[in-house]
DSSP file (Angstrom, degrees, kcal/mol; ACC not computed):
  #  RESIDUE AA STRUCTURE BP1 BP2  ACC     N-H-->O    O-->H-N    N-H-->O    O-->H-N    TCO  KAPPA ALPHA  PHI   PSI    X-CA   Y-CA   Z-CA
    1    1 A M              0   0    0      0, 0.0   106,-0.1     0, 0.0     3,-0.0   0.000 360.0 360.0 360.0 127.6   52.7   50.6  -86.2
    2    2 A S        -     0   0    0    104,-0.2   106,-0.1     1,-0.1     2,-0.1  -0.562 360.0-104.9 -73.8 141.3   49.1   51.2  -86.9
    3    3 A P        -     0   0    0      0, 0.0    -1,-0.1     0, 0.0     3,-0.0  -0.420  27.6-130.2 -70.0 142.6   48.5   54.2  -89.1
    4    4 A Y        -     0   0    0     -2,-0.1     2,-0.3     1,-0.1     4,-0.1  -0.637  30.9-103.8 -82.3 147.6   47.2   57.4  -87.6
    5    5 A P        -     0   0    0      0, 0.0    -1,-0.1     0, 0.0   101,-0.0  -0.579  50.8 -99.2 -70.0 135.1   44.2   59.0  -89.2
    6    6 A I  S    S+     0   0    0     -2,-0.3    16,-0.1    16,-0.1     2,-0.1  -0.884 105.7  30.2-103.1 128.8   45.4   62.0  -91.3
    7    7 A P  S    S+     0   0    0      0, 0.0     2,-0.3     0, 0.0    15,-0.2   0.656  83.2 161.2 -79.4 164.5   45.1   64.6  -90.0
    8    8 A Y  E     +A   21   0A   0     13,-1.7    13,-3.6    -2,-0.1     2,-0.3  -0.933   5.0 157.5-138.0 163.4   45.4   64.0  -86.3
    9    9 A G  E     -A   20   0A   0     -2,-0.3    93,-3.0    11,-0.3    94,-0.5  -0.887  18.3-150.9-164.3-166.8   46.2   66.2  -83.4
   10   10 A G  E     -AB  19 101A   0      9,-1.6     9,-2.1    91,-0.3     2,-0.3  -0.939   6.4-144.6-167.0-174.7   46.0   66.9  -79.8
   11   11 A H  E     -A   18   0A   0     89,-2.4     7,-0.2    -2,-0.3     5,-0.0  -0.975  23.7 -96.1-160.2 167.6   45.8   69.6  -77.1
   12   12 A C    >   -     0   0    0      5,-1.9     3,-0.7    -2,-0.3    71,-0.0  -0.152  55.0 -85.4 -79.5-179.1   46.8   70.6  -73.6
   13   13 A L  T 3  S+     0   0    0      1,-0.2    -1,-0.1     2,-0.1    -2,-0.0   0.878 131.0  37.5 -58.2 -42.0   44.7   70.1  -70.5
   14   14 A C  T 3  S-     0   0    0      3,-0.0    -1,-0.2    67,-0.0     0, 0.0   0.474 107.1-124.9 -92.3  -1.3   42.8   73.4  -71.0
   15   15 A S  S <  S+     0   0    0     -3,-0.7    45,-0.1     2,-0.2    -2,-0.1   0.522  78.9 117.0  70.7   9.2   42.7   73.0  -74.8
   16   16 A A  S    S+     0   0    0      1,-0.1    44,-2.9    43,-0.1     2,-0.6   0.933  70.2  53.6 -70.2 -45.3   44.3   76.4  -75.4
   17   17 A V  S    S+     0   0    0     42,-0.2    -5,-1.9    41,-0.1     2,-0.3  -0.819  74.4 169.3 -94.1 122.0   47.4   74.9  -77.1
   18   18 A R  E     -A   11   0A   0     -2,-0.6    40,-2.3    42,-0.4    41,-1.3  -0.941  13.5-167.8-131.2 152.0   46.5   72.6  -80.0
   19   19 A F  E     -AC  10  57A   0     -9,-2.1    -9,-1.6    -2,-0.3     2,-0.3  -0.953   5.3-159.0-136.3 159.4   48.4   71.0  -82.8
   20   20 A E  E     -AC   9  56A   0     36,-2.3    36,-2.0    -2,-0.3     2,-0.3  -0.999   6.3-160.4-138.9 139.1   47.6   69.1  -86.0
   21   21 A C  E     -AC   8  55A   0    -13,-3.6   -13,-1.7    -2,-0.3    34,-0.2  -0.912  12.8-171.0-120.0 145.5   49.8   66.7  -87.9
   22   22 A D        +     0   0    0     32,-2.5     2,-0.3    -2,-0.3    33,-0.1   0.131  68.9  58.7-121.5  19.9   49.5   65.6  -91.6
   23   23 A A  S    S-     0   0    0     31,-0.5   -15,-0.1   -15,-0.1     3,-0.1  -0.982  88.5 -95.6-143.9 154.9   52.1   62.8  -91.7
   24   24 A Q        -     0   0    0     -2,-0.3    27,-0.4     1,-0.1    -2,-0.1  -0.311  55.0 -89.9 -63.8 151.6   52.5   59.5  -89.9
   25   25 A P        -     0   0    0      0, 0.0    25,-0.2     0, 0.0    -1,-0.1  -0.300  23.1-138.6 -60.4 148.1   54.9   59.5  -86.8
   26   26 A L  S    S-     0   0    0     23,-3.3     2,-0.3     1,-0.3    24,-0.1   0.817  81.9 -19.0 -73.5 -33.0   58.5   58.8  -87.5
   27   27 A W  E     -D   49   0B   0     22,-0.6    22,-1.7     2,-0.0     2,-0.3  -0.958  57.7-143.6-165.0 167.0   58.7   56.7  -84.4
   28   28 A Q  E     +D   48   0B   0     -2,-0.3    82,-2.5    20,-0.2    83,-0.6  -0.982  31.8 146.5-145.4 132.1   56.8   56.0  -81.1
   29   29 A A  E     -De  47 111B   0     18,-2.5    18,-2.9    -2,-0.3     2,-0.5  -0.987  45.3-112.3-159.4 164.0   58.4   55.2  -77.7
   30   30 A H  E     -De  46 112B   0     81,-2.3    83,-3.1    -2,-0.3     2,-0.4  -0.905  33.5-149.9 -99.7 133.3   58.4   55.5  -74.0
   31   31 A C  E     +De  45 113B   0     14,-3.3    14,-2.5    -2,-0.5    83,-0.2  -0.900  19.8 178.9-109.4 134.2   61.2   57.6  -72.5
   32   32 A H        +     0   0    0     81,-2.1    82,-0.1    -2,-0.4    -1,-0.1   0.248  35.3 132.2-113.8   9.8   62.7   56.9  -69.1
   33   33 A C     >  -     0   0    0     80,-0.2     4,-2.4     1,-0.1     5,-0.2  -0.291  64.4-122.0 -67.2 151.3   65.4   59.6  -68.9
   34   34 A E  H  > S+     0   0    0      1,-0.2     4,-2.7     2,-0.2     5,-0.2   0.873 109.5  56.9 -60.8 -38.9   65.5   61.6  -65.8
   35   35 A S  H  > S+     0   0    0      1,-0.2     4,-2.3     2,-0.2    -1,-0.2   0.931 110.6  42.3 -61.0 -47.3   65.1   64.9  -67.7
   36   36 A C  H  > S+     0   0    0      2,-0.2     4,-1.9     1,-0.2    -1,-0.2   0.896 113.6  53.0 -67.4 -39.4   61.8   63.8  -69.2
   37   37 A R  H  X>S+     0   0    0     -4,-2.4     5,-1.7     1,-0.2     4,-1.1   0.929 112.5  44.4 -61.1 -43.8   60.6   62.3  -66.0
   38   38 A R  H  <5S+     0   0    0     -4,-2.7     3,-0.2     2,-0.2    -2,-0.2   0.897 110.5  54.2 -68.7 -39.4   61.2   65.5  -64.1
   39   39 A A  H  <5S+     0   0    0     -4,-2.3    -1,-0.2    -5,-0.2    -2,-0.2   0.866 121.3  31.3 -61.9 -35.8   59.6   67.7  -66.8
   40   40 A A  H  <5S-     0   0    0     -4,-1.9    -1,-0.2     2,-0.2    -2,-0.2   0.475  99.8-131.1-100.6  -3.9   56.4   65.6  -66.7
   41   41 A S  T  <5 +     0   0    0     -4,-1.1     2,-0.3    -3,-0.2    -3,-0.2   0.937  69.6 119.0  49.4  50.5   56.6   64.7  -63.0
   42   42 A S  S   <S-     0   0    0     -5,-1.7    -1,-0.2    -6,-0.2    -2,-0.2  -0.925  81.7-109.9-142.4 161.2   55.9   61.1  -64.1
   43   43 A G  S    S-     0   0    0     -2,-0.3    76,-0.5     1,-0.2     2,-0.3   0.785  99.8 -19.1 -65.0 -28.9   57.5   57.7  -63.9
   44   44 A F        -     0   0    0     -7,-0.1     2,-0.3    -8,-0.1   -12,-0.2  -0.952  66.7-126.2-164.9 168.5   58.2   57.9  -67.7
   45   45 A T  E     -D   31   0B   0    -14,-2.5   -14,-3.3    -2,-0.3     2,-0.5  -0.858  11.5-140.4-122.3 159.8   56.9   59.7  -70.7
   46   46 A S  E     +D   30   0B   0     -2,-0.3    52,-3.0   -16,-0.3    53,-0.4  -0.985  27.1 175.4-125.0 125.8   55.5   58.6  -74.0
   47   47 A F  E     -DF  29  97B   0    -18,-2.9   -18,-2.5    -2,-0.5     2,-0.3  -0.854  21.9-162.6-127.5 158.0   56.4   60.4  -77.2
   48   48 A F  E     -DF  28  96B   0     48,-1.8    48,-2.8    -2,-0.3     2,-0.4  -0.986  23.0-133.6-134.4 143.0   56.0   60.2  -81.0
   49   49 A G  E     -DF  27  95B   0    -22,-1.7   -23,-3.3    -2,-0.3   -22,-0.6  -0.773  17.5-169.2 -99.2 139.9   58.2   62.1  -83.4
   50   50 A V  E     - F   0  94B   0     44,-2.6    44,-2.4    -2,-0.4     2,-0.1  -0.990  28.8-111.3-127.3 135.5   56.8   64.1  -86.3
   51   51 A A  E >   - F   0  93B   0     -2,-0.4     3,-1.9   -27,-0.4    42,-0.3  -0.403  40.9-106.0 -63.1 134.5   58.9   65.5  -89.2
   52   52 A N  T 3  S+     0   0    0     40,-2.6    -1,-0.1     1,-0.3     4,-0.1  -0.345 109.3  40.2 -60.1 143.6   59.0   69.3  -89.1
   53   53 A G  T 3  S+     0   0    0      2,-0.4    -1,-0.3    -3,-0.1    -2,-0.1   0.258 101.9  77.8  94.9 -10.2   56.9   70.8  -91.8
   54   54 A H  S <  S+     0   0    0     -3,-1.9   -32,-2.5    -4,-0.0   -31,-0.5   0.116  91.9  47.9-117.0  19.4   54.2   68.1  -91.1
   55   55 A W  E     -C   21   0A   0    -34,-0.2    -2,-0.4   -33,-0.1     2,-0.3  -0.978  59.6-176.8-149.9 160.5   52.7   69.6  -88.0
   56   56 A R  E     -C   20   0A   0    -36,-2.0   -36,-2.3    -2,-0.3     2,-0.4  -0.990  33.0-105.6-155.0 155.4   51.4   73.0  -86.9
   57   57 A W  E     +C   19   0A   0     -2,-0.3   -38,-0.3   -38,-0.2     4,-0.1  -0.704  30.7 177.9 -79.4 133.6   50.0   74.8  -83.9
   58   58 A T        +     0   0    0    -40,-2.3   -39,-0.2    -2,-0.4    -1,-0.1   0.472  67.0  35.7-115.0  -8.0   46.3   75.4  -84.4
   59   59 A G  S    S-     0   0    0    -41,-1.3   -42,-0.2     1,-0.4   -43,-0.1  -0.168 115.1 -26.0-116.2-146.8   45.5   77.0  -81.0
   60   60 A E  S    S-     0   0    0    -44,-2.9   -42,-0.4   -45,-0.1    -1,-0.4  -0.326  72.2-103.6 -65.5 152.2   47.6   79.4  -78.9
   61   61 A Q        -     0   0    0    -44,-0.1    16,-0.3    -3,-0.1    -1,-0.1  -0.591  39.0-124.9 -74.4 136.8   51.3   79.2  -79.2
   62   62 A P        -     0   0    0      0, 0.0    14,-0.2     0, 0.0     2,-0.2  -0.304  19.5-112.0 -75.3 166.9   53.0   77.4  -76.3
   63   63 A L  E     -G   75   0B   0     12,-3.0    12,-2.5    -2,-0.0     2,-0.4  -0.591  31.1-132.8 -89.2 162.0   55.7   78.9  -74.2
   64   64 A T  E     -G   74   0B   0     10,-0.2     2,-0.5    -2,-0.2    10,-0.2  -0.962  15.2-166.6-125.4 136.8   59.2   77.4  -74.4
   65   65 A F  E     -G   73   0B   0      8,-2.5     8,-2.7    -2,-0.4     2,-1.2  -0.988  19.1-141.3-119.1 123.6   61.7   76.4  -71.7
   66   66 A A  E     -G   72   0B   0     -2,-0.5     6,-0.2     6,-0.2     3,-0.1  -0.725  25.0-179.8 -81.9  97.9   65.3   75.7  -72.5
   67   67 A S  E     -     0   0B   0     -2,-1.2     2,-0.3     4,-0.6    -1,-0.2   0.734  61.2 -16.3 -79.8 -22.8   65.7   72.7  -70.2
   68   68 A S  E >  S-G   71   0B   0      3,-1.0     3,-2.4    -3,-0.1     2,-0.2  -0.951 100.1 -48.3-164.4 176.2   69.4   72.1  -71.1
   69   69 A L  T 3  S-     0   0    0     -2,-0.3     3,-0.1     1,-0.3    19,-0.1  -0.353 127.6  -0.5 -58.4 118.5   71.9   73.0  -73.7
   70   70 A G  T 3  S+     0   0    0     -2,-0.2    18,-2.3     1,-0.2     2,-0.4   0.639 110.9 108.3  77.3  15.3   70.3   72.3  -77.1
   71   71 A V  E <   -GH  68  87B   0     -3,-2.4    -3,-1.0    16,-0.2    -4,-0.6  -0.991  42.4-177.1-130.0 132.8   67.0   71.1  -75.6
   72   72 A W  E     -GH  66  86B   0     14,-3.1    14,-2.8    -2,-0.4     2,-0.5  -0.986   8.6-162.6-129.3 138.1   63.6   73.0  -75.6
   73   73 A R  E     -GH  65  85B   0     -8,-2.7    -8,-2.5    -2,-0.4     2,-0.4  -0.983  10.6-151.6-121.7 123.6   60.4   72.0  -74.1
   74   74 A D  E     +GH  64  84B   0     10,-1.3     9,-3.2    -2,-0.5    10,-1.5  -0.759  22.9 168.3 -96.0 140.7   57.1   73.6  -75.2
   75   75 A F  E     -GH  63  82B   0    -12,-2.5   -12,-3.0    -2,-0.4     2,-0.3  -0.968  40.8 -88.9-149.0 159.4   54.3   73.9  -72.7
   76   76 A C     >  -     0   0    0      5,-2.3     4,-1.2    -2,-0.3   -15,-0.0  -0.557  25.7-149.9 -73.2 130.2   50.9   75.6  -72.3
   77   77 A G  T  4 S+     0   0    0     -2,-0.3    -1,-0.1   -16,-0.3   -16,-0.0   0.636  94.0  45.9 -74.9 -14.4   51.2   79.0  -70.6
   78   78 A R  T  4 S+     0   0    0      3,-0.1    -1,-0.1     1,-0.0    -2,-0.0   0.913 130.3  13.1 -90.2 -57.5   47.8   78.6  -69.1
   79   79 A C  T  4 S-     0   0    0      2,-0.1    -2,-0.1     0, 0.0    -1,-0.0   0.588  92.9-124.9-102.9 -11.7   47.6   75.1  -67.7
   80   80 A G     <  +     0   0    0     -4,-1.2    -3,-0.1     1,-0.2     2,-0.0   0.445  49.0 160.4  86.1  -0.4   51.3   74.1  -67.8
   81   81 A S        -     0   0    0     -6,-0.1    -5,-2.3     1,-0.1    -1,-0.2  -0.315  43.3-120.4 -59.4 132.5   50.8   70.9  -69.8
   82   82 A Q  E     +H   75   0B   0     -7,-0.2    -7,-0.3     1,-0.2    -1,-0.1  -0.552  37.7 170.5 -68.7 136.2   54.0   69.7  -71.5
   83   83 A M  E     +     0   0B   0     -9,-3.2    14,-1.4     1,-0.4     2,-0.3   0.738  51.2   6.8-118.0 -45.2   53.4   69.6  -75.3
   84   84 A T  E     -HI  74  96B   0    -10,-1.5   -10,-1.3    12,-0.2     2,-0.4  -0.940  45.0-147.8-143.3 163.2   56.7   69.0  -77.1
   85   85 A Y  E     +HI  73  95B   0     10,-2.3    10,-2.5    -2,-0.3     2,-0.4  -0.999  22.4 178.8-126.6 130.5   60.4   68.1  -76.8
   86   86 A R  E     +H   72   0B   0    -14,-2.8   -14,-3.1    -2,-0.4     2,-0.3  -0.990   2.4 173.2-132.5 142.9   62.9   69.5  -79.3
   87   87 A A  E >   -H   71   0B   0      6,-0.4     3,-1.7     3,-0.4   -16,-0.2  -0.998  41.1-126.9-150.7 147.3   66.6   69.0  -79.4
   88   88 A T  T 3  S+     0   0    0    -18,-2.3   -17,-0.1    -2,-0.3    -1,-0.1   0.777 110.2  64.3 -62.8 -25.8   69.5   69.8  -81.7
   89   89 A R  T 3  S+     0   0    0    -19,-0.4    -1,-0.3     1,-0.3   -18,-0.1   0.582 103.6  49.3 -76.6  -6.8   70.5   66.1  -81.6
   90   90 A Y  S X  S-     0   0    0     -3,-1.7     3,-1.2     3,-0.1    -3,-0.4  -0.567  85.2-173.3-123.7  66.7   67.2   65.3  -83.3
   91   91 A P  T 3   +     0   0    0      0, 0.0    -3,-0.1     0, 0.0     3,-0.1  -0.297  64.0  19.4 -65.5 143.5   67.2   67.8  -86.3
   92   92 A G  T 3  S+     0   0    0      1,-0.2   -40,-2.6   -41,-0.1     2,-0.3   0.559 109.2  83.1  81.2   8.3   64.2   68.1  -88.4
   93   93 A E  E <   -F   51   0B   0     -3,-1.2    -6,-0.4   -42,-0.3     2,-0.4  -0.985  56.5-151.8-144.1 156.3   61.7   66.5  -86.0
   94   94 A T  E     -F   50   0B   0    -44,-2.4   -44,-2.6    -2,-0.3     2,-0.5  -0.979  17.2-138.4-125.7 139.0   59.5   67.5  -83.0
   95   95 A H  E     -FI  49  85B   0    -10,-2.5   -10,-2.3    -2,-0.4     2,-0.3  -0.871  18.4-163.8-103.1 123.7   58.5   65.0  -80.3
   96   96 A F  E     -FI  48  84B   0    -48,-2.8   -48,-1.8    -2,-0.5     2,-0.4  -0.802  26.8-109.1-105.7 147.1   54.9   65.2  -79.0
   97   97 A Y  E >   -F   47   0B   0    -14,-1.4     3,-1.7    -2,-0.3     4,-0.3  -0.628  22.4-143.6 -74.2 124.7   53.6   63.7  -75.8
   98   98 A A  G >  S+     0   0    0    -52,-3.0     3,-1.6    -2,-0.4    -1,-0.1   0.821  97.0  63.4 -60.7 -33.2   51.3   60.8  -76.7
   99   99 A A  G 3  S+     0   0    0    -53,-0.4    -1,-0.3     1,-0.3   -52,-0.1   0.646  93.4  64.5 -69.1 -12.4   48.9   61.6  -73.9
  100  100 A S  G <  S+     0   0    0     -3,-1.7   -89,-2.4   -17,-0.1    -1,-0.3   0.567  77.0 114.8 -85.3  -8.0   48.1   64.9  -75.5
  101  101 A L  B <  S-B   10   0A   0     -3,-1.6   -91,-0.3    -4,-0.3     4,-0.1  -0.296  73.4-129.9 -61.6 143.5   46.6   63.2  -78.6
  102  102 A D  S    S+     0   0    0    -93,-3.0   -92,-0.1     1,-0.3    -1,-0.1   0.891 110.6  25.2 -58.1 -39.0   42.9   63.8  -79.2
  103  103 A D  S >  S+     0   0    0    -94,-0.5     3,-1.9     1,-0.1    -1,-0.3  -0.780  73.2 180.0-125.1  85.8   42.7   60.0  -79.5
  104  104 A P  G >  S+     0   0    0      0, 0.0     3,-1.2     0, 0.0    -1,-0.1   0.599  70.0  82.6 -65.6  -8.6   45.6   58.5  -77.5
  105  105 A R  G 3  S+     0   0    0      1,-0.2    -3,-0.0    -3,-0.1    -2,-0.0   0.719  80.5  65.1 -67.3 -18.4   44.5   55.0  -78.5
  106  106 A V  G <  S+     0   0    0     -3,-1.9    -1,-0.2     2,-0.0  -104,-0.2   0.715  77.4 104.9 -76.1 -18.8   46.3   55.4  -81.8
  107  107 A F    <   +     0   0    0     -3,-1.2   -79,-0.0    -4,-0.2   -59,-0.0  -0.432  45.7 178.0 -65.0 130.0   49.6   55.6  -80.1
  108  108 A A        -     0   0    0     -2,-0.2   -80,-0.1  -106,-0.1    -1,-0.1  -0.753  16.4-151.4-136.6  86.7   51.6   52.3  -80.5
  109  109 A P        -     0   0    0      0, 0.0   -80,-0.2     0, 0.0     3,-0.1  -0.256  10.1-168.1 -62.5 145.6   55.0   52.5  -78.8
  110  110 A A        -     0   0    0    -82,-2.5     2,-0.3     1,-0.2   -81,-0.2   0.551  63.9  -3.7-107.9 -13.3   57.7   50.3  -80.4
  111  111 A Q  E     -e   29   0B   0    -83,-0.6   -81,-2.3    17,-0.2     2,-0.4  -0.984  61.0-110.2-165.8 169.8   60.3   50.5  -77.6
  112  112 A H  E     -ej  30 130B   0     17,-2.8    19,-2.9    -2,-0.3     2,-0.3  -0.957  33.7-158.4-109.6 134.2   61.6   52.0  -74.4
  113  113 A V  E    S+e   31   0B   0    -83,-3.1   -81,-2.1    -2,-0.4   -80,-0.2  -0.862  70.1  15.3-115.4 153.3   64.5   54.4  -74.5
  114  114 A H  S >  S+     0   0    0     -2,-0.3     3,-2.0    17,-0.2    -1,-0.2   0.846  73.3 158.6  55.6  37.9   66.9   55.4  -71.8
  115  115 A S  G >   +     0   0    0     -3,-0.3     3,-1.6     1,-0.3    -1,-0.1   0.698  60.1  73.7 -66.6 -17.9   65.7   52.3  -69.9
  116  116 A E  G 3  S+     0   0    0      1,-0.3    -1,-0.3    15,-0.0    -2,-0.1   0.690  97.5  50.7 -66.6 -15.2   68.9   52.4  -67.8
  117  117 A E  G <  S+     0   0    0     -3,-2.0    -1,-0.3     2,-0.1    -2,-0.2   0.274  81.2 134.9-102.0   9.0   67.4   55.4  -66.1
  118  118 A M    <   -     0   0    0     -3,-1.6   -74,-0.1     1,-0.1   -86,-0.1  -0.326  61.5-115.8 -60.0 135.0   64.1   53.6  -65.3
  119  119 A V    >   -     0   0    0    -76,-0.5     3,-1.7     1,-0.1    -1,-0.1  -0.484  22.4-122.1 -71.3 145.3   62.9   54.2  -61.8
  120  120 A P  T 3  S+     0   0    0      0, 0.0    -1,-0.1     0, 0.0    -2,-0.1   0.674 106.2  61.8 -67.5 -16.3   62.8   51.0  -59.8
  121  121 A W  T 3  S+     0   0    0    -78,-0.0     2,-0.6     2,-0.0   -78,-0.1   0.428  82.1  91.2 -91.8   2.8   59.0   51.3  -59.0
  122  122 A V    <   -     0   0    0     -3,-1.7     2,-0.5   -79,-0.1    -4,-0.0  -0.888  54.6-178.3 -96.3 120.2   57.9   51.1  -62.6
  123  123 A H        +     0   0    0     -2,-0.6     2,-0.5     2,-0.0    -2,-0.0  -0.943   3.1 178.0-122.7 107.5   57.2   47.5  -63.7
  124  124 A L        -     0   0    0     -2,-0.5     3,-0.2     1,-0.1    -2,-0.0  -0.931  17.1-178.0-115.4 130.7   56.2   47.1  -67.3
  125  125 A G        +     0   0    0     -2,-0.5    -1,-0.1     1,-0.1    -2,-0.0  -0.170  46.0 118.5-115.7  38.4   55.5   43.8  -68.9
  126  126 A D  S    S-     0   0    0      2,-0.1    -1,-0.1     1,-0.1    -2,-0.0   0.582  72.2-130.9 -84.3  -8.7   54.8   44.9  -72.4
  127  127 A G        +     0   0    0      1,-0.2     3,-0.1    -3,-0.2    -2,-0.1   0.543  54.4 147.5  74.4   6.5   57.7   43.0  -74.0
  128  128 A L        -     0   0    0      1,-0.1    -1,-0.2   -17,-0.1   -17,-0.2  -0.448  57.0 -94.7 -74.3 149.0   59.0   46.0  -76.0
  129  129 A P        -     0   0    0      0, 0.0   -17,-2.8     0, 0.0     2,-0.5  -0.278  35.7-141.9 -59.8 147.3   62.7   46.3  -76.6
  130  130 A R  B      j  112   0B   0    -19,-0.2   -17,-0.2     1,-0.1   -19,-0.0  -0.966 360.0 360.0-118.5 123.4   64.6   48.4  -74.1
  131  131 A K              0   0    0    -19,-2.9   -18,-0.2    -2,-0.5   -17,-0.2   0.345 360.0 360.0-119.4 360.0   67.4   50.7  -75.3
């Protein structure tokens, strides 16, 4: 994993919701689960996890949608951009959408998760492990 410049951050489509991080990501991956695909209306999503206490909102506070039991998705109340995924099964960390980064080129996924739910029209030849 290439190091991210500290601090680093990102924002929603309209730039109202912004975040800043002061620690390297815990992990980076592409997610293929149906829940994430539907939330983003996309073939898959790309996330990086940051330990809580090492990130903060620097713009407007996002709105929160409880998408299932123990799962919360934060999004911009103005433009609707998905910003984070939080879940009780991942205590102590928040997952940010890689495409929201100010410089998304720093994102370096290490794996695909929930690949058994991958839609058949997504064909990726990146050689990353699939779990």
